[in-house]
VOPAGU-2260 file (C-alpha; in pm, 1 decimal, decimal comma):
REM VOPAGU-2260
SITE   aa  ch    i         X         Y         Z
SITE  UNK   A    0    -456,6   -5400,4   -2289,0
SITE  UNK   A    1    -804,7   -5382,4   -2353,0
SITE  UNK   A    2    -994,1   -5736,5   -2567,4
SITE  UNK   A    3   -1222,9   -5739,6   -2798,7
SITE  UNK   A    4   -1531,3   -5845,7   -2823,3
SITE  UNK   A    5   -1617,7   -6144,7   -2953,2
SITE  UNK   A    6   -1931,8   -6416,1   -2963,6
SITE  UNK   A    7   -1781,6   -6725,6   -2916,1
SITE  UNK   A    8   -2073,2   -6956,8   -2899,3
SITE  UNK   A    9   -2449,2   -6923,4   -2892,8
SITE  UNK   A   10   -2745,7   -7034,4   -2838,1
SITE  UNK   A   11   -3155,9   -6949,4   -2840,6
SITE  UNK   A   12   -3435,0   -7002,2   -2526,9
SITE  UNK   A   13   -3721,1   -6893,6   -2708,9
SITE  UNK   A   14   -3911,0   -6546,1   -2835,7
SITE  UNK   A   15   -3625,3   -6310,0   -2942,1
SITE  UNK   A   16   -3415,2   -6407,0   -2639,6
SITE  UNK   A   17   -2998,0   -6511,4   -2731,4
SITE  UNK   A   18   -2780,8   -6708,4   -2504,2
SITE  UNK   A   19   -2458,1   -6550,8   -2554,4
SITE  UNK   A   20   -2072,4   -6648,5   -2466,6
SITE  UNK   A   21   -1791,0   -6406,8   -2451,3
SITE  UNK   A   22   -1419,8   -6375,5   -2506,4
SITE  UNK   A   23   -1393,7   -6265,0   -2176,6
SITE  UNK   A   24   -1562,9   -6611,3   -1994,6
SITE  UNK   A   25   -1906,3   -6441,6   -1941,3
SITE  UNK   A   26   -2232,5   -6616,7   -2082,6
SITE  UNK   A   27   -2529,0   -6349,3   -2100,4
SITE  UNK   A   28   -2837,7   -6371,8   -2187,2
SITE  UNK   A   29   -3057,4   -6088,4   -2447,6
SITE  UNK   A   30   -3351,8   -6002,4   -2547,0
SITE  UNK   A   31   -3375,4   -5823,5   -2883,4
SITE  UNK   A   32   -3719,7   -5797,7   -2871,2
SITE  UNK   A   33   -3730,0   -5432,0   -2881,2
SITE  UNK   A   34   -3424,1   -5376,5   -3034,9
SITE  UNK   A   35   -3543,8   -5510,8   -3447,5
SITE  UNK   A   36   -3632,5   -5190,9   -3603,1
SITE  UNK   A   37   -3529,8   -5045,8   -3926,1
SITE  UNK   A   38   -3580,1   -5236,6   -4277,7
SITE  UNK   A   39   -3261,8   -5541,2   -4278,3
SITE  UNK   A   40   -3442,7   -5622,3   -3931,1
SITE  UNK   A   41   -3768,1   -5731,0   -4058,2
SITE  UNK   A   42   -3731,6   -6018,3   -4146,4
SITE  UNK   A   43   -3624,1   -6140,3   -3806,0
SITE  UNK   A   44   -3954,0   -6080,2   -3636,8
SITE  UNK   A   45   -4094,2   -6435,9   -3796,3
SITE  UNK   A   46   -3919,2   -6606,7   -3519,2
SITE  UNK   A   47   -3823,7   -6874,9   -3699,6
SITE  UNK   A   48   -3613,7   -6657,0   -3921,3
SITE  UNK   A   49   -3498,8   -6542,9   -3611,2
SITE  UNK   A   50   -3345,2   -6871,7   -3505,3
SITE  UNK   A   51   -3150,5   -6911,0   -3805,2
SITE  UNK   A   52   -2845,2   -6684,6   -3686,0
SITE  UNK   A   53   -2455,7   -6800,3   -3719,4
SITE  UNK   A   54   -2141,4   -6723,2   -3610,4
SITE  UNK   A   55   -1947,6   -6675,7   -3929,6
SITE  UNK   A   56   -1693,4   -6413,0   -3745,1
SITE  UNK   A   57   -1687,9   -6254,8   -3352,5
SITE  UNK   A   58   -2076,9   -6217,2   -3335,3
SITE  UNK   A   59   -2408,7   -6335,3   -3456,8
SITE  UNK   A   60   -2544,4   -6259,3   -3790,7
SITE  UNK   A   61   -2885,3   -6361,0   -3987,8
SITE  UNK   A   62   -2926,3   -6510,5   -4386,5
SITE  UNK   A   63   -2941,9   -6128,0   -4474,6
SITE  UNK   A   64   -2654,5   -6025,7   -4322,1
SITE  UNK   A   65   -2801,5   -5818,7   -4030,2
SITE  UNK   A   66   -2638,9   -5852,1   -3747,6
SITE  UNK   A   67   -2548,2   -5631,2   -3387,6
SITE  UNK   A   68   -2214,8   -5554,4   -3274,4
SITE  UNK   A   69   -2080,9   -5778,8   -3015,1
SITE  UNK   A   70   -2025,0   -5463,5   -2759,7
SITE  UNK   A   71   -2449,1   -5377,1   -2864,4
SITE  UNK   A   72   -2561,3   -5725,0   -2722,4
SITE  UNK   A   73   -2311,8   -5745,0   -2416,0
SITE  UNK   A   74   -2444,6   -5370,6   -2327,4
SITE  UNK   A   75   -2762,4   -5454,1   -2400,8
SITE  UNK   A   76   -2764,1   -5802,9   -2194,4
SITE  UNK   A   77   -2741,4   -5924,0   -1836,4
SITE  UNK   A   78   -2541,5   -6211,4   -1660,0
SITE  UNK   A   79   -2860,2   -6475,6   -1571,4
SITE  UNK   A   80   -2794,7   -6507,5   -1232,0
SITE  UNK   A   81   -2902,3   -6171,6   -1229,5
SITE  UNK   A   82   -3206,8   -6193,5   -1333,9
SITE  UNK   A   83   -3498,2   -6269,3   -1059,8
SITE  UNK   A   84   -3809,4   -6436,9   -1020,4
SITE  UNK   A   85   -4026,4   -6164,6   -1210,7
SITE  UNK   A   86   -3785,6   -6126,1   -1521,5
SITE  UNK   A   87   -3924,1   -6281,3   -1876,1
SITE  UNK   A   88   -3576,3   -6315,6   -1886,9
SITE  UNK   A   89   -3504,5   -6701,8   -1820,6
SITE  UNK   A   90   -3180,0   -6800,2   -1638,3
SITE  UNK   A   91   -3194,3   -7131,8   -1787,8
SITE  UNK   A   92   -3411,7   -7279,0   -2091,4
SITE  UNK   A   93   -3295,9   -7612,3   -2299,6
SITE  UNK   A   94   -3155,3   -7465,2   -2645,2
SITE  UNK   A   95   -3355,5   -7476,1   -2987,6
SITE  UNK   A   96   -3074,7   -7383,5   -3127,1
SITE  UNK   A   97   -2673,5   -7389,6   -3093,7
SITE  UNK   A   98   -2355,5   -7278,4   -3302,0
SITE  UNK   A   99   -2137,3   -7176,1   -3179,6
SITE  UNK   A  100   -1867,6   -7423,3   -2933,0
């Protein structure tokens, strides 16, 4: 039986990066800096707006309705312990914004 992926919790960790917790028990980090293409994502280029996400259903969503499918976020993210010291993605950071629990 397959499980539909859902985001259960998310934290902003800097620039265009989010730490995400999925309903399969995994925690992953995604960098959306090069994924913000298209008109709906234009407001997200402002980092203060980017931080205004919430999890109204099963994924992160911004006030203008922009969102990404949980499967897309999973496929474009990495596990923090897979990040080497040269990577721009941090393995740990103090969150500036946190949603879900």
